[in-house]
Structures are given as C-alpha cells and as structure tokens.
N, C-alpha and C positions, 0 to 999 in steps of 0.2 A: 504494500500500500504506500502511496506517495506521502512523504512527510510534509511537504509544502506545495501549495497550489499557486500557479502564476496565471494572472489574467493577461491574455494576449489580445491586443486591440489593433485593428488596422482595416484598411479598405480591401476586403477579401475579393472584390470583383476584379481588381487590377494587381493585387499583390498576394494572391492566394498561395503561390509556390513558396514565396519568401516567408510568409507567416507560418505556413505549415512546416517549413524547415526549422524555424525557431522552436515551434512546439515539439517537433521530434527530438531536438537536442535537449530540451527541458525534460522530456520523458526519459530520454536515454540517461540523464543524470539522476533519475529517481524522483523527479518532481511530477506533480499533476498539472493539468492545463485546463483553463476555462477560456473560451474564445468569445470575442465580441466583434461583430461586423459593423463598421461605420460607413459602408458604401452607400451610394444613393441610387445610381442607375442600374448597375449590374448585380449579379448574384455570385456567391462563392461556389466553388466546385462541389463542396459538400456542406450540409447545414452546419451553422455555428451554434454554440450554446445560447448565445443571445443575438438575435437577428437584427438587421438594420431597422426592421419595423418595431422591434422592442425598444431600440435605442431612441428612435424618433418619438415614439409614444411616451417614453419616460420623461421626455422634455416637454410634454404637452402639445406635440405636433404630430406629423405623419410624414411618411415617405412621399406621398403625393404632394403635400405642401412644400417639401424640400425641392421636388422636381419643378413645381409651379413657381418657385421663388424667383426664377429668371436668370440666376447666375450661380456658378459653383461656389463662390464665396458665401453667399447667403445660405445656400444649401448646407454647406459644411458647418456653418455656425449653428444651424438647427441641430445637426448631428452632434456637435460639440456640447451643446446644452444638454441633450439627452444622454450623452456618454458620461458627463459629469454626474448627473443625477443617478444614473443606473450604477456606475462604478462605486459611488459613495454608498448606495443602498446595499450593494453586494458586499462591500467591505464591512459595513455595520453588521451584516449578517454572518460575518467571518467566512465568506465563501472563497476568499483568496488571501494570499499573504504578501504578494508583490505584483507589480504590473510592468509589462514591457509593451511599448507602443512603437509602431513602425510608420515612417512616412517621409514624403518629400515636404515641400512647403505647406501643402494643404494638411497633410496628416500631422505635421509638426505643430501647426497652429492649434489643432484640436488637442494634441497631446499635452501641450503646455497648460491648457485649461483643465484637463483631467488631473494632471499632477498637482495643480494648485488646489483642486477640490479635495484631494485626499490628505489625511492628516500627516503631520511630521512623524517620521518613523516607519511609514510604509515604503518599502523599496520601490523606487520609481526610475525606470530606465527608458530613455527615448533614443531609438535608433533612427537617425535622420541624415538626409543629404546635406543639411545646413547646420549640423551640430557645431557649436562654438562660433557661429557666424555673427557678425555685427548686425545681421537682420533681426536677431533676437534681442530685444531690450531687456535690461536687468529686471524690470518690473514684471516680466512674464515668467520669471523663473521661481519655482517653489524653493523653499529653503534647503531641501535635501535632494533635489533632482540630480540625476546622473545622465550624461549624454554620451553616445558613442557615434562616431562618424560612420555613416553608411557609404563606404567607398565602392564605386563601381557597380552599384546595384539599382540604378534607376529603373531598369526594365529587365527582369529575368534573373535567374540564379546563375552564378559562375563562381569559380574558385576564389576570386578576389572578394566578392561581397559575402561569401560564406564565412570568411574570416571574421568580419564584423558581426554577422548575425549569430554565429556560434559563441563568440565572446559575450555578446549581450545575453544570450540564453544562460550561459554559465554564471555571468555576473549577477543577474537578478535572482537566480535560484540560490546562489551562494549567499547573497545579501539577505534573502528571506530566512535562511537558516541561521545566520550569525548576527542579524541586526539586534541592537538593544534600543527599543523605542524609549522615549522620555518616560521616566517613572513618575515624575511630579510629586515626589515625597517631600520636596523642599520648595519653598517659593524661590522663583528665579528673578534675578536682576539682569536685565539686558543692557549691555554697555557697548558704546561704539568707541573705537580708537584707531590708531595707525601703529606702525612699528614703534618699538620703544625708543628708537633713536630720535623720534620726532615728538611723541607724546608718552610721558612716563607714568602718569597717575595710576594706570591699571596695576602696576607692580605693587603699590601699597594698598589700593582699594580692594583688590580681589581677596587677599588673605583676611583683611579686616571684615569684609562682608561675610566671608565664609565662617569666621569666628562667631558671627551673629546668627548663624544658622541658615544663611541664604546660599543658594547656588548662583554662580556668576557666569554668564555667557557673553563673551567679548567678540564683537563683530568688526571685521576689517573694513573700514569705510572707503572702499575703492570701487564702488559701483555694485558688484554682486553682493558684497557683505551688507551694504545698506539695504539692498532689496530683501535679503533674507531676514534682516532685523525687522523691517517693516512687515514682512509676511507673518512672522511669529507674533509681533505686537498686535496685528489685526485680528489674530485668533484669540487674543487675551492671554498670551502665553507668558507674560511677565507680571510680577508683583509691582515692579517699579522699573523705569528706564532711566539710565544715565547716559544721555546723548551728548557726548563731549567732543565728537569729531564730525564736523559738518562740511567738509570740502565738497561732498556730493551735492549739497544744496546749491552752492555757488556754481559748481560745474553744470548743474541742471539749468540754471538761469542763463548762463552764457553759451550753452549748446554743446558742452563737452560730452563725449560718449561715456565718460567715467562718472556716471551718476547713478543714484539708487532708485530712480523712477519718480514719477509725478507725485506719488504719495509720501515722499520723504518728509519726515517730521509731522505727519498727519495721523498715522495709524494708531499710535499710543493714545492720543487724545480722543479719537473716535471710539476706542475700546475702553475708555474710562481708566486708563493706567496713569498714575501720577508720574510726573516727569521732572527730573533735575537736568538742566541743560547748560552747556557752556559752548562758546563758539570756537572750539579748537580747530585750527587749520582752515578756517573759512576765509582766510586772506589769500589762499592759493587757488589757482585754476590748474587742473591736471590735464595732461595730454597723454595719449598712448605713445610709447617710445618710438613707434614707427612713423608718427605724424611729424610733419614740419610745423614748427611754431608759427601760427598766423602772424602776419606782419604787424598787426595792431598790438600784439603782445611782446614784440621783440625788444622793446626798450624797457622792459620791466625787470625787476629782480628775478633771477632764474635759478632753479635747483634741478639738476639731473640726478634723480634718485637711483635709477638703474636702467637697464635696457628696455624695461617694460613701461616705465612711467617717468614723466618729467613734469615740472610745475613752473608756472610763471605767477608773479604776484598780481593781485587785483589793484586797480588804482583807487583813489580816494572815493570817487562817486560810485564806483562799482561796489565798494565795501559798504557805503551807506545803503545801497540798494539791498545788499544781503541782510543787513540789520533790519530793514523794513520788512523784508520777506519772512525772516525769522519770526518777527512779532506777529505778522498776519497769520502765519500758520499756527503758532502757539495759541493765539486768541480765538481760533476757529472752534475750539471746544471749551467745555467747562472744567476739564480735568485740572487738578492742581498742578501748577508749573512754577518752578523756581529757576530763574536764569542767573548764572554767575558770570560776571565779567572780570577777568584778571587783567588789570590795566597796564601790566608790564610785559604782556606778550601772551600769545595763544598757540605757539608751537616753537620747537627748539630752534628752527632756522630763522626766526625773526629776532633773535637776541642780537645785541650790538656786535658787529663784526661778521655776522653770518649772512648767507646769500639773500635771504628774504627780509632783511632788516630795512624797514621803511617807516620811520617814526611819524612822519607827517601824515601818511595815509592811515596809519593805525590810530592816530589821534582823532582823525575825522570819523573813523569807525566807532571808536569809544563814545564820541560826542553823539552820534546817531543812536547808539544803543541806549544811552541815558534818556534820549527823547522818546523812543518808541516802546521801551519795555515798561509799560504802565499797566495799571489794573486791567484785568484780574491777574496779570503776571506778577509774581513776587520777584523782585530784582535786588541782587546784591553785587556790589562792586568791591573787589579785593585789590589791595595795593601789593600785588605779587605777580609772578609768572604762573601760567597754568601748570608748569612742571615743578613748582615749588610745593613744599610740604603744606603750606598754608591752604592751598586749594583742596588737598585731600582732607584736611581737618574740617574745612567748611562743608564739604560734601557729606562727610560722615555726621556732622552735627545736624544738618537738614534731614538726612536719612533717619537718624535716631529719633528726632522729634516727630517725624511722620509715622514711624512705627509706634511710638508711644501714644499718639493721639488717634491711631486707627486709620490714618490716611493710606498707609501701606498695609495691606491685608496679609497676615501671616498664616492664616488658617485656611 
C-alpha cells in the first residue's frame, strides 16, 4: 500500500503522456497518485480521478462556460478557480499529501494559484517551461513553493524532459515523506532583515524573543523573502511582525524587479497582526546584478553587494516619497503599529565613510517621517543607528509591553 499520495494536476488533453509518466514514476517509488484534469477543450486518454467538469463545477462554473468565455485566458482562470477550491477540499479531507503541477505559461498561471491556496507545509512542486523566469512576480509565489524547469518538453516525451519530470516525481514524493509542517506550538514573530553585514539586530533579537517563549522566522527582504513574509502574514501566521527591512517597498515604487509584491506592508494589518516597524535599508534601490544601472541613478551612492544584487541610493525627494508611502500603508488598517526611526542611520552602509552615506538626503527622510507618522501610528525617534544596541532595547520594550497588555496574543 502506498504510504503517501500525490495529487497530479495538468491539462490531460495536451499533456497526457507527460502527466502519466510522472504518475508512473511516483508509483514506481511506492507512492499513490490522485489525478486532476484542468483541460477545457479536449479529453484525457483515460479518465482522471477528478475530471475537468468536476474542476469547473467546484469553482461554481462549467466547462461550457469556460468554452463560451471567448479566450483561453478567461477559460483557464475559470479552471484555476475550480482547481483551487477542489484541491483545498481534497487536502482538508486528507486525500493527498503533496501536489505536482505541470504546465507551460497557461498551466503555470493556474499552478501558482493552486499553490497559494494550499497551506504552508504541503509539498508543492511546479514543473514549468518558465520556472525561475522574470515572468513570474514574487507576489504569485507561495511561501514554500518549489519549481523545476521543464526543459525540452513543450510537446511530447523525450529523454531530455524525462529528466525533469522524473526528478519532480521523486522530489514531491520524497518531500511528502520527510516534510515537517509548522507545528504552531509556539507563537511566531515574523521579522524581515538582510544579511548581517548590513542589518545586525536579528542577532540579538532572535535569542531574546526565543527566551520569551516565541519562535522567530526571519525573512530575507530581497523580493521573494518579502513575498513569503506577506503570504504567511495574510494567513494570520504571526503573533507579531517586526518589519525592519523595507528596501522592497522602495524598489516597488521605482519599478525594480526586486520587490515583495503590491501587498508589501499591507498583509499584517489586514490580518489584525500588531506591527513594530523600522525603515531599515529603505534608502537603497536594488538592481539585479545582470542589469545596467539606469542613467538617472548613476550619480548616486552605489554599493555592489555581489554578482546577484547591487544598490544605488535614493535621492532626497524619493526618500520623502517612501516615508509617505510607508505611512499610507500602515494607516490603511486599525492594527496597532509602532514605527521606530533611528536618526543616525538605517543600514550599515550609510555610516560616515561608507558607500551609501548621504546625510543631506537622510535628513530630509527623517524630516518627512516626523511629519507623516501621526495617529493612529505610534512613533518613536531614537538618537542611534539601527544597528546599535539601543534599537534592540527599544524593540524589546515595545514587545514586552504589548505582551503584557494583550496586544500580542500568546495563546
């Protein structure tokens, strides 16, 4: 008897052979298979466990409605809605332990929705012709999604694409056997940061919060990390957030691809999670290492972090805009929010003598923060740098007071 069952999703009218091949590899590994067809026009070679009609109807529609919608985009969105509902229902009934979804751009679009619909800890594998592509924005990625590039498999089986398909089959089955889903036996603090060479507070805060009986999850604020942070916050997965690394917000505003999605700094408030916020690294705009720095940023302070990412400084007016956008987002909910401004600097590279030191632009940012961080925001200004001990001390004082008065729920 199979120990774990994998849900295999795809358009069986056009990718029947590939989907069947993955299913055969899962069975060969001792796993069970549950199949779901998300086709619209055609039919599979053999019936699936859940037909395209089941899928469309689960989303409150029908295959005929998908056909009549007039274009394949609209049709596949009908199927995506149904696939999310049906997959969630099947998981709630413990009918499967992990999911693997195959597709080109159409199938990947649907797959991203399904993965976001399933809880954290459910193994989610997407085999796609556009895995890791800039076509996929960070906000479409669930916090624990896995992607495998489907090379050489756009149409029909061959030895090249079997390599990808068989690895995906083994990966999802292995993940289903070995995964440790979140236990939720301790309240979790969600924190954003960057590498400790830039922002150091996590080194002191993590052990201090753990001593208080909390688990601490720290997210790397380089686009994907911020998206994962927002995804878990949206599900109410944190008792409190400490959002101290905000370059993704500035990146979003100026159009950099290194952003955490349009919901950055919004999900915790919508979910009723108390927030402690500081503008760490919001003075920088990040570029992918392979990009040329746009001409309008070439006269700015510059930091080449590594071959993957490099940063230019924001000018004074851009920094004022980020302060206003921060305030707007924080004020969009009634969630308790305490903003801390460290007026001697907000990342290691803005200290005197470092590449991003720009005291005049930073002074204007601080001036705007004082103007816009008004009620209902609680605002504190500290005469220190964000990497100084005084910042950590203030954060813990706010946190302890919120635990004591019940703002932060511990049960």
